[in-house]
Steps between C-alpha positions, in 0.01 A plus 500: 500500500771370713548192710604640848322406813128569496309464184399703200156630515287667244220714640209631282152642515241316311398632158206712623645602835643858509596499865867569575575528877424127546759411247755722664404343839551142358827597345632633832347203691687245282825704491501530888501116489807488275343453159576690186197669342403631169174696522305534167259738658117519459272406198754251362363353171514121497735502195751725687473287817579182287784673314664623821450165675658334208794745474582528870432142608400588859453225746180672628234711333273702734179643349293747698150627472343776706202590271310176561560339164766264623303191421422596135840667432679206672338228299600683171861560625557150623369357171759718320788427735478126567622369166832680557823321593690504725203480733497778767282486809200730442294652775205744502386718797249768558134545442363218289153655476316823539257398764749511794457134597733212483403223259674164556356379160691786324827416680454128413442580130804716479708223662358247248587744216867494599579747780727361769333706766213755529490756773138615520450852630873555520581256769852622576564266781436208273714655231786545735471130604499403136817698434673321782425155358799351310279368225331843452786604282618175359457447127 
């Protein structure tokens, strides 16, 4: 990935999430804000996510879940990703559970596990604000 203005972003669906349009939307959303994006697509196995993060050295990794397994898949993914260096910022957004409600305890647990931000229920306004923060893409 290059070092022009904007940052290098890796977008991926969680391991069990087969939804695609949200990933395309996130890619375009980031690109419209001047970032360069590699989109790994849906159902990304954790080993592939780690390998691509290590190979590409993005400044930001964006994981997305639409199927409601974001909490479970997110915990597994962050556990696999966090020992990596250099340390990218890693965020998770989408449905954290299947009951359709927001759960602050799940968000807190994901943050304690190592995510830099969690956007429950796909809070796009908060994600946009995060992208605008200088530290959001700092290593």
